Backbone as XML, in Angstrom:
<?xml version="1.0"?>
<chain id="A" units="angstrom">
  <residue number="1" name="GLN">
    <atom name="N" x="0.825" y="-1.180" z="0.000"/>
    <atom name="CA" x="0.000" y="0.000" z="0.000"/>
    <atom name="C" x="0.880" y="1.258" z="0.000"/>
  </residue>
  <residue number="2" name="LEU">
    <atom name="N" x="0.598" y="2.125" z="-0.946"/>
    <atom name="CA" x="1.313" y="3.402" z="-0.993"/>
    <atom name="C" x="0.740" y="4.361" z="0.036"/>
  </residue>
  <residue number="3" name="PRO">
    <atom name="N" x="1.603" y="5.155" z="0.639"/>
    <atom name="CA" x="1.078" y="6.197" z="1.521"/>
    <atom name="C" x="0.198" y="7.152" z="0.710"/>
  </residue>
  <residue number="4" name="GLU">
    <atom name="N" x="-0.801" y="7.719" z="1.364"/>
    <atom name="CA" x="-1.755" y="8.615" z="0.689"/>
    <atom name="C" x="-1.048" y="9.712" z="-0.101"/>
  </residue>
  <residue number="5" name="ALA">
    <atom name="N" x="0.008" y="10.272" z="0.434"/>
    <atom name="CA" x="0.726" y="11.368" z="-0.226"/>
    <atom name="C" x="1.382" y="10.938" z="-1.536"/>
  </residue>
  <residue number="6" name="GLU">
    <atom name="N" x="1.585" y="9.634" z="-1.736"/>
    <atom name="CA" x="2.235" y="9.135" z="-2.954"/>
    <atom name="C" x="1.246" y="8.605" z="-3.984"/>
  </residue>
  <residue number="7" name="ARG">
    <atom name="N" x="-0.028" y="8.582" z="-3.641"/>
    <atom name="CA" x="-1.045" y="8.056" z="-4.557"/>
    <atom name="C" x="-1.482" y="9.121" z="-5.558"/>
  </residue>
  <residue number="8" name="LEU">
    <atom name="N" x="-1.899" y="8.677" z="-6.722"/>
    <atom name="CA" x="-2.429" y="9.589" z="-7.732"/>
    <atom name="C" x="-3.748" y="10.166" z="-7.243"/>
  </residue>
  <residue number="9" name="SER">
    <atom name="N" x="-3.857" y="11.456" z="-7.266"/>
    <atom name="CA" x="-5.113" y="12.122" z="-6.953"/>
    <atom name="C" x="-5.705" y="12.603" z="-8.269"/>
  </residue>
  <residue number="10" name="THR">
    <atom name="N" x="-6.753" y="11.946" z="-8.719"/>
    <atom name="CA" x="-7.374" y="12.360" z="-9.976"/>
    <atom name="C" x="-7.979" y="13.750" z="-9.858"/>
  </residue>
  <residue number="11" name="ASP">
    <atom name="N" x="-8.488" y="14.093" z="-8.671"/>
    <atom name="CA" x="-9.032" y="15.444" z="-8.476"/>
    <atom name="C" x="-7.945" y="16.497" z="-8.670"/>
  </residue>
  <residue number="12" name="THR">
    <atom name="N" x="-6.775" y="16.269" z="-8.072"/>
    <atom name="CA" x="-5.660" y="17.217" z="-8.201"/>
    <atom name="C" x="-5.185" y="17.282" z="-9.647"/>
  </residue>
  <residue number="13" name="LEU">
    <atom name="N" x="-5.105" y="16.146" z="-10.313"/>
    <atom name="CA" x="-4.671" y="16.097" z="-11.706"/>
    <atom name="C" x="-5.620" y="16.893" z="-12.593"/>
  </residue>
  <residue number="14" name="VAL">
    <atom name="N" x="-6.912" y="16.673" z="-12.438"/>
    <atom name="CA" x="-7.895" y="17.386" z="-13.259"/>
    <atom name="C" x="-7.840" y="18.888" z="-12.984"/>
  </residue>
  <residue number="15" name="ARG">
    <atom name="N" x="-7.773" y="19.278" z="-11.718"/>
    <atom name="CA" x="-7.675" y="20.713" z="-11.398"/>
    <atom name="C" x="-6.442" y="21.336" z="-12.036"/>
  </residue>
  <residue number="16" name="SER">
    <atom name="N" x="-5.325" y="20.620" z="-12.009"/>
    <atom name="CA" x="-4.085" y="21.129" z="-12.589"/>
    <atom name="C" x="-4.209" y="21.281" z="-14.104"/>
  </residue>
  <residue number="17" name="LEU">
    <atom name="N" x="-4.779" y="20.286" z="-14.762"/>
    <atom name="CA" x="-4.953" y="20.356" z="-16.211"/>
    <atom name="C" x="-5.895" y="21.493" z="-16.602"/>
  </residue>
  <residue number="18" name="VAL">
    <atom name="N" x="-7.030" y="21.581" z="-15.931"/>
    <atom name="CA" x="-8.003" y="22.636" z="-16.227"/>
    <atom name="C" x="-7.376" y="24.008" z="-15.978"/>
  </residue>
  <residue number="19" name="GLY">
    <atom name="N" x="-6.577" y="24.113" z="-14.934"/>
    <atom name="CA" x="-5.898" y="25.362" z="-14.635"/>
    <atom name="C" x="-4.920" y="25.783" z="-15.717"/>
  </residue>
  <residue number="20" name="ARG">
    <atom name="N" x="-4.470" y="24.824" z="-16.515"/>
    <atom name="CA" x="-3.564" y="25.098" z="-17.633"/>
    <atom name="C" x="-4.308" y="25.215" z="-18.958"/>
  </residue>
  <residue number="21" name="GLY">
    <atom name="N" x="-5.635" y="25.223" z="-18.887"/>
    <atom name="CA" x="-6.431" y="25.382" z="-20.101"/>
    <atom name="C" x="-6.666" y="24.095" z="-20.875"/>
  </residue>
  <residue number="22" name="VAL">
    <atom name="N" x="-6.392" y="22.951" z="-20.248"/>
    <atom name="CA" x="-6.598" y="21.655" z="-20.896"/>
    <atom name="C" x="-7.949" y="21.106" z="-20.444"/>
  </residue>
  <residue number="23" name="ALA">
    <atom name="N" x="-8.755" y="20.673" z="-21.393"/>
    <atom name="CA" x="-10.044" y="20.074" z="-21.038"/>
    <atom name="C" x="-9.800" y="18.751" z="-20.327"/>
  </residue>
  <residue number="24" name="ALA">
    <atom name="N" x="-10.371" y="18.598" z="-19.162"/>
    <atom name="CA" x="-10.207" y="17.367" z="-18.382"/>
    <atom name="C" x="-11.390" y="17.220" z="-17.442"/>
  </residue>
  <residue number="25" name="GLU">
    <atom name="N" x="-11.798" y="15.998" z="-17.220"/>
    <atom name="CA" x="-12.857" y="15.714" z="-16.262"/>
    <atom name="C" x="-12.727" y="14.277" z="-15.782"/>
  </residue>
  <residue number="26" name="ILE">
    <atom name="N" x="-13.329" y="14.002" z="-14.663"/>
    <atom name="CA" x="-13.330" y="12.650" z="-14.112"/>
    <atom name="C" x="-14.632" y="11.984" z="-14.514"/>
  </residue>
  <residue number="27" name="VAL">
    <atom name="N" x="-14.521" y="10.836" z="-15.161"/>
    <atom name="CA" x="-15.688" y="10.058" z="-15.569"/>
    <atom name="C" x="-15.407" y="8.624" z="-15.153"/>
  </residue>
  <residue number="28" name="GLU">
    <atom name="N" x="-16.236" y="8.060" z="-14.301"/>
    <atom name="CA" x="-15.959" y="6.736" z="-13.760"/>
    <atom name="C" x="-16.719" y="5.605" z="-14.445"/>
  </residue>
  <residue number="29" name="ASP">
    <atom name="N" x="-17.904" y="5.881" z="-14.960"/>
    <atom name="CA" x="-18.706" y="4.817" z="-15.574"/>
    <atom name="C" x="-18.205" y="4.535" z="-16.989"/>
  </residue>
  <residue number="30" name="PRO">
    <atom name="N" x="-17.877" y="3.267" z="-17.296"/>
    <atom name="CA" x="-17.344" y="2.936" z="-18.624"/>
    <atom name="C" x="-18.251" y="3.352" z="-19.778"/>
  </residue>
  <residue number="31" name="ALA">
    <atom name="N" x="-19.555" y="3.234" z="-19.619"/>
    <atom name="CA" x="-20.467" y="3.651" z="-20.699"/>
    <atom name="C" x="-20.398" y="5.160" z="-20.900"/>
  </residue>
  <residue number="32" name="ASP">
    <atom name="N" x="-20.266" y="5.903" z="-19.815"/>
    <atom name="CA" x="-20.148" y="7.360" z="-19.916"/>
    <atom name="C" x="-18.813" y="7.755" z="-20.551"/>
  </residue>
  <residue number="33" name="ILE">
    <atom name="N" x="-17.762" y="7.001" z="-20.237"/>
    <atom name="CA" x="-16.450" y="7.262" z="-20.853"/>
    <atom name="C" x="-16.535" y="7.031" z="-22.357"/>
  </residue>
  <residue number="34" name="ALA">
    <atom name="N" x="-17.159" y="5.927" z="-22.758"/>
    <atom name="CA" x="-17.292" y="5.625" z="-24.184"/>
    <atom name="C" x="-18.075" y="6.728" z="-24.891"/>
  </residue>
  <residue number="35" name="ALA">
    <atom name="N" x="-19.154" y="7.194" z="-24.280"/>
    <atom name="CA" x="-19.953" y="8.260" z="-24.888"/>
    <atom name="C" x="-19.159" y="9.553" z="-24.995"/>
  </residue>
  <residue number="36" name="LEU">
    <atom name="N" x="-18.392" y="9.883" z="-23.966"/>
    <atom name="CA" x="-17.579" y="11.103" z="-23.973"/>
    <atom name="C" x="-16.513" y="11.042" z="-25.063"/>
  </residue>
  <residue number="37" name="VAL">
    <atom name="N" x="-15.824" y="9.913" z="-25.152"/>
    <atom name="CA" x="-14.777" y="9.775" z="-26.175"/>
    <atom name="C" x="-15.403" y="9.838" z="-27.559"/>
  </residue>
  <residue number="38" name="ALA">
    <atom name="N" x="-16.521" y="9.145" z="-27.757"/>
    <atom name="CA" x="-17.188" y="9.163" z="-29.061"/>
    <atom name="C" x="-17.630" y="10.574" z="-29.432"/>
  </residue>
  <residue number="39" name="ARG">
    <atom name="N" x="-18.078" y="11.331" z="-28.453"/>
    <atom name="CA" x="-18.520" y="12.708" z="-28.709"/>
    <atom name="C" x="-17.361" y="13.592" z="-29.157"/>
  </residue>
  <residue number="40" name="ASP">
    <atom name="N" x="-16.208" y="13.398" z="-28.542"/>
    <atom name="CA" x="-15.079" y="14.304" z="-28.782"/>
    <atom name="C" x="-14.080" y="13.803" z="-29.818"/>
  </residue>
  <residue number="41" name="ALA">
    <atom name="N" x="-14.133" y="12.536" z="-30.173"/>
    <atom name="CA" x="-13.158" y="11.979" z="-31.123"/>
    <atom name="C" x="-13.428" y="12.496" z="-32.531"/>
  </residue>
  <residue number="42" name="ALA">
    <atom name="N" x="-12.346" y="12.677" z="-33.264"/>
    <atom name="CA" x="-12.439" y="13.118" z="-34.657"/>
    <atom name="C" x="-11.725" y="12.094" z="-35.536"/>
  </residue>
  <residue number="43" name="PRO">
    <atom name="N" x="-12.096" y="12.015" z="-36.796"/>
    <atom name="CA" x="-11.405" y="11.087" z="-37.701"/>
    <atom name="C" x="-9.892" y="11.315" z="-37.647"/>
  </residue>
  <residue number="44" name="GLY">
    <atom name="N" x="-9.164" y="10.225" z="-37.549"/>
    <atom name="CA" x="-7.708" y="10.286" z="-37.489"/>
    <atom name="C" x="-7.150" y="10.328" z="-36.078"/>
  </residue>
  <residue number="45" name="ASP">
    <atom name="N" x="-8.007" y="10.532" z="-35.074"/>
    <atom name="CA" x="-7.540" y="10.523" z="-33.684"/>
    <atom name="C" x="-7.059" y="9.133" z="-33.303"/>
  </residue>
  <residue number="46" name="VAL">
    <atom name="N" x="-6.106" y="9.079" z="-32.419"/>
    <atom name="CA" x="-5.635" y="7.832" z="-31.830"/>
    <atom name="C" x="-6.125" y="7.812" z="-30.390"/>
  </residue>
  <residue number="47" name="ILE">
    <atom name="N" x="-6.809" y="6.747" z="-30.031"/>
    <atom name="CA" x="-7.358" y="6.612" z="-28.678"/>
    <atom name="C" x="-6.642" y="5.450" z="-28.005"/>
  </residue>
  <residue number="48" name="VAL">
    <atom name="N" x="-6.075" y="5.705" z="-26.849"/>
    <atom name="CA" x="-5.341" y="4.688" z="-26.104"/>
    <atom name="C" x="-6.090" y="4.396" z="-24.820"/>
  </residue>
  <residue number="49" name="LEU">
    <atom name="N" x="-6.408" y="3.137" z="-24.590"/>
    <atom name="CA" x="-7.025" y="2.714" z="-23.332"/>
    <atom name="C" x="-5.957" y="2.028" z="-22.491"/>
  </residue>
  <residue number="50" name="MET">
    <atom name="N" x="-5.823" y="2.446" z="-21.262"/>
    <atom name="CA" x="-4.868" y="1.830" z="-20.352"/>
    <atom name="C" x="-5.613" y="1.475" z="-19.075"/>
  </residue>
  <residue number="51" name="SER">
    <atom name="N" x="-5.563" y="0.214" z="-18.694"/>
    <atom name="CA" x="-6.266" y="-0.228" z="-17.502"/>
    <atom name="C" x="-5.548" y="-1.433" z="-16.927"/>
  </residue>
  <residue number="52" name="ASN">
    <atom name="N" x="-5.670" y="-1.620" z="-15.644"/>
    <atom name="CA" x="-5.086" y="-2.795" z="-15.012"/>
    <atom name="C" x="-6.129" y="-3.892" z="-14.822"/>
  </residue>
  <residue number="53" name="GLY">
    <atom name="N" x="-7.235" y="-3.784" z="-15.534"/>
    <atom name="CA" x="-8.293" y="-4.782" z="-15.436"/>
    <atom name="C" x="-9.270" y="-4.631" z="-16.579"/>
  </residue>
  <residue number="54" name="GLY">
    <atom name="N" x="-10.417" y="-5.231" z="-16.448"/>
    <atom name="CA" x="-11.416" y="-5.210" z="-17.502"/>
    <atom name="C" x="-12.106" y="-3.879" z="-17.681"/>
  </residue>
  <residue number="55" name="PHE">
    <atom name="N" x="-12.131" y="-3.062" z="-16.655"/>
    <atom name="CA" x="-12.715" y="-1.724" z="-16.653"/>
    <atom name="C" x="-14.112" y="-1.708" z="-17.270"/>
  </residue>
  <residue number="56" name="GLY">
    <atom name="N" x="-14.925" y="-2.626" z="-16.799"/>
    <atom name="CA" x="-16.327" y="-2.640" z="-17.198"/>
    <atom name="C" x="-16.571" y="-2.913" z="-18.668"/>
  </residue>
  <residue number="57" name="GLY">
    <atom name="N" x="-15.615" y="-3.555" z="-19.345"/>
    <atom name="CA" x="-15.789" y="-3.867" z="-20.757"/>
    <atom name="C" x="-15.573" y="-2.698" z="-21.692"/>
  </residue>
  <residue number="58" name="LEU">
    <atom name="N" x="-14.893" y="-1.647" z="-21.226"/>
    <atom name="CA" x="-14.702" y="-0.449" z="-22.050"/>
    <atom name="C" x="-13.998" y="-0.760" z="-23.368"/>
  </residue>
  <residue number="59" name="ALA">
    <atom name="N" x="-13.047" y="-1.668" z="-23.349"/>
    <atom name="CA" x="-12.316" y="-1.995" z="-24.581"/>
    <atom name="C" x="-13.249" y="-2.589" z="-25.644"/>
  </residue>
  <residue number="60" name="GLN">
    <atom name="N" x="-14.321" y="-3.211" z="-25.224"/>
    <atom name="CA" x="-15.289" y="-3.756" z="-26.175"/>
    <atom name="C" x="-16.385" y="-2.737" z="-26.495"/>
  </residue>
  <residue number="61" name="THR">
    <atom name="N" x="-16.762" y="-1.949" z="-25.506"/>
    <atom name="CA" x="-17.845" y="-0.971" z="-25.675"/>
    <atom name="C" x="-17.432" y="0.213" z="-26.532"/>
  </residue>
  <residue number="62" name="LEU">
    <atom name="N" x="-16.220" y="0.703" z="-26.332"/>
    <atom name="CA" x="-15.799" y="1.921" z="-27.029"/>
    <atom name="C" x="-15.826" y="1.777" z="-28.551"/>
  </residue>
  <residue number="63" name="PRO">
    <atom name="N" x="-15.270" y="0.725" z="-29.136"/>
    <atom name="CA" x="-15.337" y="0.628" z="-30.611"/>
    <atom name="C" x="-16.774" y="0.608" z="-31.140"/>
  </residue>
  <residue number="64" name="ARG">
    <atom name="N" x="-17.674" y="-0.074" z="-30.423"/>
    <atom name="CA" x="-19.086" y="-0.097" z="-30.860"/>
    <atom name="C" x="-19.698" y="1.299" z="-30.750"/>
  </residue>
  <residue number="65" name="THR">
    <atom name="N" x="-19.395" y="1.996" z="-29.672"/>
    <atom name="CA" x="-19.929" y="3.345" z="-29.479"/>
    <atom name="C" x="-19.384" y="4.289" z="-30.555"/>
  </residue>
  <residue number="66" name="LEU">
    <atom name="N" x="-18.103" y="4.178" z="-30.879"/>
    <atom name="CA" x="-17.518" y="5.014" z="-31.925"/>
    <atom name="C" x="-18.168" y="4.716" z="-33.271"/>
  </residue>
  <residue number="67" name="ALA">
    <atom name="N" x="-18.425" y="3.448" z="-33.560"/>
    <atom name="CA" x="-19.050" y="3.085" z="-34.836"/>
    <atom name="C" x="-20.468" y="3.640" z="-34.922"/>
  </residue>
  <residue number="68" name="LEU">
    <atom name="N" x="-21.211" y="3.590" z="-33.819"/>
    <atom name="CA" x="-22.563" y="4.145" z="-33.811"/>
    <atom name="C" x="-22.537" y="5.652" z="-33.980"/>
  </residue>
  <residue number="69" name="ASP">
    <atom name="N" x="-21.598" y="6.305" z="-33.300"/>
    <atom name="CA" x="-21.489" y="7.755" z="-33.391"/>
    <atom name="C" x="-21.105" y="8.191" z="-34.803"/>
  </residue>
  <residue number="70" name="ALA">
    <atom name="N" x="-20.250" y="7.409" z="-35.465"/>
    <atom name="CA" x="-19.813" y="7.742" z="-36.826"/>
    <atom name="C" x="-20.942" y="7.615" z="-37.836"/>
  </residue>
  <residue number="71" name="SER">
    <atom name="N" x="-21.938" y="6.787" z="-37.517"/>
    <atom name="CA" x="-23.025" y="6.586" z="-38.470"/>
    <atom name="C" x="-24.095" y="7.652" z="-38.364"/>
  </residue>
  <residue number="72" name="ASP">
    <atom name="N" x="-23.993" y="8.550" z="-37.377"/>
    <atom name="CA" x="-24.981" y="9.635" z="-37.231"/>
    <atom name="C" x="-24.845" y="10.669" z="-38.311"/>
  </residue>
</chain>
């Protein structure tokens, strides 16, 4: 177990990014993440998923969500 001071704080990370003018937000639900990425992705974008587990099936959900969004 890492001490609290050494753990990643997503709240601190997002505040820091937003403070630098970078769009950032915390989204925990995999379906909401897929919808957010599909909304903001543009043709030619590269999307990288990094997880230490299944993350609610996001790796399977995201391509389907992107395909549905592209057909609109």
